[in-house]
N, C-alpha and C positions, 0 to 999 in steps of 0.2 A: 055609059059604063065608067065606073070609077074604079081605079086600081090603086092599091095601097102597098107600098114597100116599107117594111119595118126592119130596121137594123138595131140590134142590141149590143151595147158596149159597156165597158166598165162595170163588171159584175163583182161588186164588193158587198156593201150593205145596201146600196141603192143600185138601180139599173137605169142607165141612160138609153133612151130610144131615139132613133133618128127616123122620122117618118116622111116619106116622099109620096105625094099624091098626084096621080095623073087622071085626067078626065078625057075620055075618048082619045087617048094617046097624046094628049097635050099636058105639059107640066102645069100644075095648079098650086101646090103648096109644099112647103118643107117645114117640118116642126121638129124641134129638139126638146124632149121632155124627160123628166125623171119619174119613174114609177117604183113601187115597192118590189124588191127582188123576190119576195115571197108571194106577191100578188098573183092572182089567176087571170087577170085581164088588165087592160089599160083604162078601164072605166074610172071616171073621177073628174073633179074640177081642178084645173091647173092655173095657178097664178103666174104672171109673167115676171121674171126676175133677171137681173144682170148677174151672171155667174151662178148658174143653177148648182145647188149642192144639197138639196133636200127633196124628199118625196113630194109630189104634186106641184112641181115647178116646171115652167116652160121658159126656155132661154130667149132673152132679148134678141131681136133681129138687129143686124148692123150692116153698115156700108162704109167703107174706108177707101178713099181715092189715095193711092200711094204717092201720087204727085205732091200731095200736101207735105210729104216727108222726103221729097227729092228722088223718089223712085218711080218706076213705071208699073202700071197695073191697078187693079181694083180688088179689094178683099170684101166679100160679103158673106153673111151666114146667119146663124141663129135661126129664128123662126120668122117666116114670111109667107105670104100668099100672093097670088096674082089677081089684079083687078084690071081686066083687059090686058094691055101690054105692060102695065106698070106693076112693079113689085111693091107690096105693102109690108114694110118691116115692122113687126109687132114689137111694141116697147112696153116697159113696165108702167103700170097705171092701175086704174080701177077695174078694168076688164079682166075676164077670165076665159079660158078655153075649156069646154066640157066635152068629154069623150064618153059615149055610151057604147059598150061592147055587147052585141047580141049574138052570141055563139060565133064570134069571129068576123061579123059584119059591123063596121064602125059607123057611128054618126058623130061628126066633129062639128061643134058650134062654138062661136065666140061672138060676144056682143060687147059694145062699149070699149073696144080695144084701142089702146094707145098706138098710133101709127107714126113712125118716124117722119118728121118734116124734112124730107130729102132736099127740097129746094133751099131751105134755110141752112142746112148742113153744108151743102155744096157751095152756096154763095159766101159762107163764112170761112171757107177753107178748112172745114172740120172742127171749128171752134164751138158751134152752136148745136148741141144735141137736144132737140125739143120734139114734142109731139104735135101733130096737126090738130087744128081746132075741131075738125070733124072726126069723130071716132070711127073705127072700122068694124066690120062684121065678117064672120066666116061661117059658111054653112056647107058641110060636106055630108052627103047621105049615101047609104048603101055602099060604103067602101069595103072592098074585100081584098085580102092579101094575095099578091101575085104568086 
């Protein structure tokens, strides 16, 4: 069973959606995307961007260890999904995320996704923001809103 939570914010000319996906009560993905405020569904192909500000964009995933700046804690957000126990932060690149909305049941797929190279980022103390050599993929089917 896949459960989808959709929150809509910033209703001006564009509408930002924050989607949280659970599979069998286990967190699986979090996506931040921008859709047309006048659209009737979330269907479409979304390119990954740093600082979304236009329709059909998905926000970059990010991880920031505040210790790099002399503070405690970690900030993470944007778009990411789980691969086992590891978070896969989606980054800008050639890949896209496609959403098909069939009467409120969503299929969300992504191929050739840029994935943040977390090991390089952490070992560089936050200086090296690169993508992993192996692209990521995302496949969510039969997601219904809670």
